[in-house]
VEXKE-727201 format. One record per residue (C-alpha): residue number from 1; residue in one letter; chain; x, y, z. Coordinates in nm, 3 decimals. Example, Ala and Ser with C-alpha at 12.3 -4.5 7.8 and 13.67 -1.06 7.14 Angstrom:
# VEXKE-727201
+-----+------+-------+---------+---------+---------+
!  nr ! rest ! kette !      xx !      yy !      zz !
+-----+------+-------+---------+---------+---------+
!   1 !    A !     A !   1.230 !  -0.450 !   0.780 !
!   2 !    S !     A !   1.367 !  -0.106 !   0.714 !
+-----+------+-------+---------+---------+---------+
//
This chain:
# VEXKE-727201
+-----+------+-------+---------+---------+---------+
!  nr ! rest ! kette !      xx !      yy !      zz !
+-----+------+-------+---------+---------+---------+
!   1 !    X !     A !   0.003 !  -0.002 !  -0.005 !
!   2 !    X !     A !   0.129 !   0.328 !  -0.126 !
!   3 !    X !     A !   0.123 !   0.683 !   0.090 !
!   4 !    X !     A !  -0.140 !   0.819 !  -0.091 !
!   5 !    X !     A !  -0.390 !   0.515 !  -0.056 !
!   6 !    X !     A !  -0.316 !   0.517 !   0.308 !
!   7 !    X !     A !  -0.436 !   0.896 !   0.317 !
!   8 !    X !     A !  -0.765 !   0.779 !   0.131 !
!   9 !    X !     A !  -0.821 !   0.548 !   0.456 !
!  10 !    X !     A !  -0.738 !   0.818 !   0.709 !
!  11 !    X !     A !  -0.959 !   1.057 !   0.510 !
!  12 !    X !     A !  -1.230 !   0.790 !   0.522 !
!  13 !    X !     A !  -1.178 !   0.751 !   0.890 !
!  14 !    X !     A !  -1.215 !   1.110 !   1.000 !
!  15 !    X !     A !  -1.515 !   1.149 !   0.773 !
!  16 !    X !     A !  -1.688 !   0.822 !   0.926 !
!  17 !    X !     A !  -1.589 !   0.993 !   1.276 !
!  18 !    X !     A !  -1.789 !   1.298 !   1.166 !
!  19 !    X !     A !  -2.068 !   1.131 !   1.078 !
!  20 !    X !     A !  -2.117 !   0.879 !   1.343 !
!  21 !    X !     A !  -2.080 !   1.183 !   1.595 !
!  22 !    X !     A !  -2.346 !   1.399 !   1.409 !
!  23 !    X !     A !  -2.573 !   1.140 !   1.394 !
!  24 !    X !     A !  -2.526 !   1.006 !   1.737 !
!  25 !    X !     A !  -2.601 !   1.351 !   1.881 !
!  26 !    X !     A !  -2.910 !   1.365 !   1.681 !
!  27 !    X !     A !  -2.996 !   1.030 !   1.774 !
!  28 !    X !     A !  -2.932 !   1.109 !   2.144 !
!  29 !    X !     A !  -3.168 !   1.379 !   2.105 !
!  30 !    X !     A !  -3.426 !   1.221 !   1.961 !
!  31 !    X !     A !  -3.413 !   0.902 !   2.190 !
!  32 !    X !     A !  -3.447 !   1.115 !   2.519 !
!  33 !    X !     A !  -3.737 !   1.341 !   2.374 !
!  34 !    X !     A !  -3.916 !   1.063 !   2.230 !
!  35 !    X !     A !  -3.875 !   0.832 !   2.526 !
!  36 !    X !     A !  -3.943 !   1.087 !   2.773 !
!  37 !    X !     A !  -4.249 !   1.130 !   2.575 !
!  38 !    X !     A !  -4.347 !   0.766 !   2.574 !
!  39 !    X !     A !  -4.396 !   0.804 !   2.968 !
!  40 !    X !     A !  -4.592 !   1.116 !   2.956 !
!  41 !    X !     A !  -4.915 !   1.113 !   3.132 !
!  42 !    X !     A !  -5.133 !   1.237 !   2.817 !
!  43 !    X !     A !  -5.229 !   0.969 !   2.610 !
!  44 !    X !     A !  -5.201 !   1.205 !   2.268 !
!  45 !    X !     A !  -4.866 !   1.235 !   2.338 !
!  46 !    X !     A !  -4.780 !   0.885 !   2.411 !
!  47 !    X !     A !  -4.968 !   0.813 !   2.091 !
!  48 !    X !     A !  -4.780 !   1.042 !   1.873 !
!  49 !    X !     A !  -4.444 !   0.936 !   2.000 !
!  50 !    X !     A !  -4.520 !   0.543 !   1.937 !
!  51 !    X !     A !  -4.607 !   0.608 !   1.573 !
!  52 !    X !     A !  -4.257 !   0.795 !   1.529 !
!  53 !    X !     A !  -4.076 !   0.499 !   1.712 !
!  54 !    X !     A !  -4.284 !   0.222 !   1.499 !
!  55 !    X !     A !  -4.244 !   0.409 !   1.175 !
!  56 !    X !     A !  -3.874 !   0.464 !   1.217 !
!  57 !    X !     A !  -3.801 !   0.133 !   1.355 !
!  58 !    X !     A !  -4.009 !  -0.042 !   1.059 !
!  59 !    X !     A !  -3.827 !   0.159 !   0.787 !
!  60 !    X !     A !  -3.481 !   0.083 !   0.647 !
!  61 !    X !     A !  -3.242 !   0.359 !   0.742 !
!  62 !    X !     A !  -3.073 !   0.288 !   0.362 !
!  63 !    X !     A !  -3.422 !   0.369 !   0.189 !
!  64 !    X !     A !  -3.473 !   0.669 !   0.413 !
!  65 !    X !     A !  -3.133 !   0.770 !   0.319 !
!  66 !    X !     A !  -3.205 !   0.740 !  -0.077 !
!  67 !    X !     A !  -3.534 !   0.912 !  -0.008 !
!  68 !    X !     A !  -3.379 !   1.214 !   0.188 !
!  69 !    X !     A !  -3.101 !   1.239 !  -0.096 !
!  70 !    X !     A !  -3.276 !   1.154 !  -0.431 !
!  71 !    X !     A !  -3.653 !   1.239 !  -0.372 !
!  72 !    X !     A !  -3.665 !   1.519 !  -0.139 !
!  73 !    X !     A !  -3.537 !   1.755 !  -0.384 !
!  74 !    X !     A !  -3.850 !   1.682 !  -0.607 !
!  75 !    X !     A !  -4.036 !   1.864 !  -0.328 !
!  76 !    X !     A !  -3.756 !   2.143 !  -0.320 !
!  77 !    X !     A !  -3.533 !   2.055 !  -0.071 !
!  78 !    X !     A !  -3.188 !   1.967 !  -0.129 !
!  79 !    X !     A !  -2.959 !   1.805 !   0.108 !
!  80 !    X !     A !  -2.572 !   1.730 !   0.104 !
!  81 !    X !     A !  -2.477 !   1.361 !   0.126 !
!  82 !    X !     A !  -2.338 !   1.416 !   0.473 !
!  83 !    X !     A !  -2.672 !   1.581 !   0.620 !
!  84 !    X !     A !  -2.896 !   1.303 !   0.433 !
!  85 !    X !     A !  -2.682 !   1.043 !   0.598 !
!  86 !    X !     A !  -2.670 !   1.217 !   0.941 !
!  87 !    X !     A !  -3.069 !   1.282 !   0.940 !
!  88 !    X !     A !  -3.130 !   0.921 !   0.818 !
!  89 !    X !     A !  -2.911 !   0.725 !   1.082 !
!  90 !    X !     A !  -3.020 !   0.982 !   1.347 !
!  91 !    X !     A !  -3.381 !   0.962 !   1.319 !
!  92 !    X !     A !  -3.369 !   0.564 !   1.264 !
!  93 !    X !     A !  -3.111 !   0.496 !   1.567 !
!  94 !    X !     A !  -3.303 !   0.750 !   1.775 !
!  95 !    X !     A !  -3.648 !   0.551 !   1.770 !
!  96 !    X !     A !  -3.437 !   0.226 !   1.885 !
!  97 !    X !     A !  -3.288 !   0.465 !   2.155 !
!  98 !    X !     A !  -3.591 !   0.602 !   2.274 !
!  99 !    X !     A !  -3.734 !   0.270 !   2.374 !
! 100 !    X !     A !  -3.403 !   0.205 !   2.570 !
! 101 !    X !     A !  -3.463 !   0.577 !   2.764 !
! 102 !    X !     A !  -3.848 !   0.477 !   2.817 !
! 103 !    X !     A !  -3.735 !   0.136 !   2.964 !
! 104 !    X !     A !  -3.463 !   0.274 !   3.188 !
! 105 !    X !     A !  -3.724 !   0.554 !   3.348 !
! 106 !    X !     A !  -3.960 !   0.297 !   3.384 !
! 107 !    X !     A !  -3.699 !   0.081 !   3.582 !
! 108 !    X !     A !  -3.657 !   0.367 !   3.845 !
! 109 !    X !     A !  -3.826 !   0.215 !   4.179 !
! 110 !    X !     A !  -4.183 !   0.360 !   4.232 !
! 111 !    X !     A !  -4.071 !   0.469 !   4.600 !
! 112 !    X !     A !  -3.827 !   0.701 !   4.433 !
! 113 !    X !     A !  -4.114 !   0.873 !   4.244 !
! 114 !    X !     A !  -4.344 !   0.869 !   4.556 !
! 115 !    X !     A !  -4.052 !   1.043 !   4.754 !
! 116 !    X !     A !  -4.003 !   1.322 !   4.502 !
! 117 !    X !     A !  -4.395 !   1.386 !   4.498 !
! 118 !    X !     A !  -4.385 !   1.423 !   4.890 !
! 119 !    X !     A !  -4.134 !   1.674 !   4.856 !
! 120 !    X !     A !  -4.370 !   1.847 !   4.641 !
! 121 !    X !     A !  -4.109 !   1.866 !   4.286 !
! 122 !    X !     A !  -4.268 !   1.924 !   3.979 !
! 123 !    X !     A !  -4.300 !   1.662 !   3.719 !
! 124 !    X !     A !  -3.987 !   1.817 !   3.536 !
! 125 !    X !     A !  -3.795 !   1.845 !   3.894 !
! 126 !    X !     A !  -3.893 !   1.464 !   3.960 !
! 127 !    X !     A !  -3.751 !   1.383 !   3.592 !
! 128 !    X !     A !  -3.428 !   1.601 !   3.640 !
! 129 !    X !     A !  -3.353 !   1.556 !   3.981 !
! 130 !    X !     A !  -3.451 !   1.228 !   4.070 !
! 131 !    X !     A !  -3.558 !   0.981 !   3.784 !
! 132 !    X !     A !  -3.294 !   1.076 !   3.487 !
! 133 !    X !     A !  -3.004 !   1.057 !   3.731 !
! 134 !    X !     A !  -3.075 !   0.704 !   3.831 !
! 135 !    X !     A !  -3.221 !   0.581 !   3.468 !
! 136 !    X !     A !  -2.902 !   0.720 !   3.298 !
! 137 !    X !     A !  -2.647 !   0.455 !   3.456 !
! 138 !    X !     A !  -2.886 !   0.180 !   3.311 !
! 139 !    X !     A !  -2.902 !   0.323 !   2.968 !
! 140 !    X !     A !  -2.520 !   0.332 !   2.903 !
! 141 !    X !     A !  -2.454 !  -0.036 !   2.801 !
! 142 !    X !     A !  -2.732 !  -0.061 !   2.541 !
! 143 !    X !     A !  -2.625 !   0.279 !   2.446 !
! 144 !    X !     A !  -2.303 !   0.168 !   2.392 !
! 145 !    X !     A !  -2.421 !  -0.132 !   2.159 !
! 146 !    X !     A !  -2.636 !   0.120 !   1.963 !
! 147 !    X !     A !  -2.358 !   0.361 !   1.931 !
! 148 !    X !     A !  -2.111 !   0.064 !   1.776 !
! 149 !    X !     A !  -2.436 !  -0.038 !   1.553 !
! 150 !    X !     A !  -2.433 !   0.323 !   1.436 !
! 151 !    X !     A !  -2.074 !   0.328 !   1.351 !
! 152 !    X !     A !  -2.128 !   0.018 !   1.130 !
! 153 !    X !     A !  -2.422 !   0.187 !   0.980 !
! 154 !    X !     A !  -2.230 !   0.473 !   0.832 !
! 155 !    X !     A !  -2.100 !   0.224 !   0.586 !
! 156 !    X !     A !  -2.444 !   0.259 !   0.417 !
! 157 !    X !     A !  -2.347 !   0.671 !   0.364 !
! 158 !    X !     A !  -2.120 !   0.518 !   0.082 !
! 159 !    X !     A !  -2.406 !   0.472 !  -0.155 !
! 160 !    X !     A !  -2.426 !   0.829 !  -0.142 !
! 161 !    X !     A !  -2.081 !   0.903 !  -0.247 !
! 162 !    X !     A !  -1.987 !   1.040 !   0.080 !
! 163 !    X !     A !  -1.601 !   0.967 !   0.126 !
! 164 !    X !     A !  -1.634 !   0.779 !   0.431 !
! 165 !    X !     A !  -1.386 !   0.463 !   0.532 !
! 166 !    X !     A !  -1.619 !   0.219 !   0.314 !
! 167 !    X !     A !  -1.608 !   0.457 !   0.021 !
! 168 !    X !     A !  -1.258 !   0.530 !   0.003 !
! 169 !    X !     A !  -1.204 !   0.112 !   0.058 !
! 170 !    X !     A !  -1.375 !   0.099 !  -0.285 !
! 171 !    X !     A !  -1.177 !   0.351 !  -0.429 !
! 172 !    X !     A !  -0.850 !   0.206 !  -0.312 !
! 173 !    X !     A !  -0.970 !  -0.183 !  -0.415 !
! 174 !    X !     A !  -1.021 !  -0.026 !  -0.779 !
! 175 !    X !     A !  -0.688 !   0.144 !  -0.787 !
! 176 !    X !     A !  -0.501 !  -0.161 !  -0.670 !
! 177 !    X !     A !  -0.709 !  -0.437 !  -0.712 !
! 178 !    X !     A !  -0.621 !  -0.582 !  -0.371 !
! 179 !    X !     A !  -0.984 !  -0.679 !  -0.243 !
! 180 !    X !     A !  -0.840 !  -0.912 !   0.063 !
! 181 !    X !     A !  -0.598 !  -0.655 !   0.180 !
! 182 !    X !     A !  -0.804 !  -0.352 !   0.149 !
! 183 !    X !     A !  -1.114 !  -0.460 !   0.314 !
! 184 !    X !     A !  -0.884 !  -0.666 !   0.578 !
! 185 !    X !     A !  -0.722 !  -0.303 !   0.671 !
! 186 !    X !     A !  -1.097 !  -0.124 !   0.699 !
! 187 !    X !     A !  -1.201 !  -0.451 !   0.920 !
! 188 !    X !     A !  -0.899 !  -0.384 !   1.140 !
! 189 !    X !     A !  -0.990 !   0.026 !   1.125 !
! 190 !    X !     A !  -1.352 !  -0.061 !   1.193 !
! 191 !    X !     A !  -1.272 !  -0.271 !   1.513 !
! 192 !    X !     A !  -1.030 !  -0.005 !   1.657 !
! 193 !    X !     A !  -1.292 !   0.284 !   1.628 !
! 194 !    X !     A !  -1.528 !   0.068 !   1.791 !
! 195 !    X !     A !  -1.285 !  -0.064 !   2.088 !
! 196 !    X !     A !  -1.207 !   0.339 !   2.138 !
! 197 !    X !     A !  -1.589 !   0.420 !   2.134 !
! 198 !    X !     A !  -1.674 !   0.113 !   2.399 !
! 199 !    X !     A !  -1.375 !   0.215 !   2.630 !
! 200 !    X !     A !  -1.534 !   0.582 !   2.651 !
! 201 !    X !     A !  -1.873 !   0.465 !   2.687 !
! 202 !    X !     A !  -1.745 !   0.250 !   2.999 !
! 203 !    X !     A !  -1.564 !   0.548 !   3.132 !
! 204 !    X !     A !  -1.880 !   0.740 !   3.129 !
! 205 !    X !     A !  -2.080 !   0.459 !   3.275 !
! 206 !    X !     A !  -1.868 !   0.402 !   3.584 !
! 207 !    X !     A !  -1.889 !   0.807 !   3.658 !
! 208 !    X !     A !  -2.257 !   0.769 !   3.596 !
! 209 !    X !     A !  -2.277 !   0.513 !   3.850 !
! 210 !    X !     A !  -2.042 !   0.686 !   4.066 !
! 211 !    X !     A !  -2.263 !   1.039 !   4.082 !
! 212 !    X !     A !  -2.540 !   0.850 !   4.256 !
! 213 !    X !     A !  -2.316 !   0.649 !   4.485 !
! 214 !    X !     A !  -2.338 !   0.346 !   4.303 !
! 215 !    X !     A !  -2.010 !   0.131 !   4.290 !
! 216 !    X !     A !  -1.885 !   0.062 !   3.936 !
! 217 !    X !     A !  -1.846 !  -0.304 !   3.780 !
! 218 !    X !     A !  -1.474 !  -0.396 !   3.749 !
! 219 !    X !     A !  -1.408 !  -0.413 !   3.389 !
! 220 !    X !     A !  -1.109 !  -0.556 !   3.196 !
! 221 !    X !     A !  -1.015 !  -0.461 !   2.817 !
! 222 !    X !     A !  -1.289 !  -0.737 !   2.675 !
! 223 !    X !     A !  -1.505 !  -0.814 !   2.982 !
! 224 !    X !     A !  -1.668 !  -0.711 !   3.256 !
! 225 !    X !     A !  -1.534 !  -0.857 !   3.604 !
! 226 !    X !     A !  -1.805 !  -0.963 !   3.915 !
! 227 !    X !     A !  -1.583 !  -1.008 !   4.228 !
! 228 !    X !     A !  -1.662 !  -1.356 !   4.373 !
! 229 !    X !     A !  -1.737 !  -1.177 !   4.710 !
! 230 !    X !     A !  -2.010 !  -0.946 !   4.546 !
! 231 !    X !     A !  -2.156 !  -1.255 !   4.365 !
! 232 !    X !     A !  -2.166 !  -1.466 !   4.723 !
! 233 !    X !     A !  -2.349 !  -1.163 !   4.883 !
! 234 !    X !     A !  -2.605 !  -1.122 !   4.573 !
! 235 !    X !     A !  -2.680 !  -1.512 !   4.621 !
! 236 !    X !     A !  -2.719 !  -1.494 !   5.021 !
! 237 !    X !     A !  -2.946 !  -1.164 !   4.989 !
! 238 !    X !     A !  -3.190 !  -1.349 !   4.753 !
! 239 !    X !     A !  -3.174 !  -1.653 !   4.956 !
! 240 !    X !     A !  -2.952 !  -1.864 !   4.724 !
! 241 !    X !     A !  -3.299 !  -1.893 !   4.452 !
! 242 !    X !     A !  -3.262 !  -1.789 !   4.129 !
+-----+------+-------+---------+---------+---------+
//
């Protein structure tokens, strides 16, 4: 592999990271907004947020990307490939993330909500000061998985001729004819990016747990470790029954 080809790869990595970050920010915004709306007391809000989730979970991110890039201009709106890809991925993965948010919010013990009501907290204060701080640590592992899936989903943007990693690999393959070598290199590059993302997300998870007084799990490079003593304590607390 020559220097210019490596430059192609690194340019692709940079664009892939940009696409992942922009899409993740949009997806997180959608996930929290729709996820909290799914727990609303108002039936109309729950219905509309449920329609959003079902629609975007049931449609293909690739088809949505094509629609935003090729069909939307027919209605007078022209989006650059990067923003069409960001919108398609952010809206699609935001729908999946909203279910993570909803599940984490509903997993907070009812006693916590009752205590907040007893303190005369408003619904927004209950959500901001009591519920979300306890729900966020539970969201982090599934959010980590979704972020990795989003990283791999950025490869779809190559079909819009966006110069991300997969698109640059196609150019390198056409230039050299070395399919095995080129695609082997980008496999490693995707793995390195995903590994770094996982480490960052686990750090954020530990800090989120520490902020509410929970003891973070010990984690190795590739796995989580549960000390034997803690496991024995958990079994004893449940009377040895599963």
